[in-house]
C-alpha positions, -999 to +999 in steps of 0.1 A: -811+168+398-813+195+371-808+232+377-790+245+408-794+277+428-758+290+424-757+296+461-738+265+474-716+264+505-715+226+509-715+200+481-721+164+491-728+132+473-747+109+496-760+087+468-763+049+470-739+025+453-750+021+417-731+008+386-726+038+364-748+062+382-734+071+417-711+101+407-724+136+405-713+158+376-717+194+387-718+218+357-708+255+354-736+260+329-773+253+329-787+223+312-754+203+317-733+227+296-697+239+301-670+227+324-678+203+352-664+187+383-670+151+394-682+144+430-678+107+438-702+089+462-694+097+498-674+129+492-683+163+508-667+196+499-672+227+520-666+263+510-646+269+542-624+238+538-621+238+500-622+275+490-602+268+458-625+241+443-626+246+406-644+232+376-616+209+364-631+188+336-638+200+300-607+219+291-617+247+267-653+248+277-670+278+293-663+279+331-632+257+330-610+267+359-637+289+375-646+285+412-673+260+419-686+282+447-717+301+437-711+291+400-728+257+398-758+258+375-768+222+369-760+187+380-767+151+370-759+115+381-733+097+360-707+070+361-671+076+372-653+105+355 
């Protein structure tokens, strides 16, 4: 996945079932740094329906508690969070 455009309005995980690799970690910082949010397989978030979506993992890290919208800088596949 890698770097993101910081211009997201819909976040969706349409991945295939995979042991330890079907959840997306969406990071506040580039190169997988800072706070993150986990997006399980089959989940979709939309800016209109989820306007208060926040980076809720990594307490104390840069971006923790910040809005996900227009702030996502990198993403990678991972296991459950």
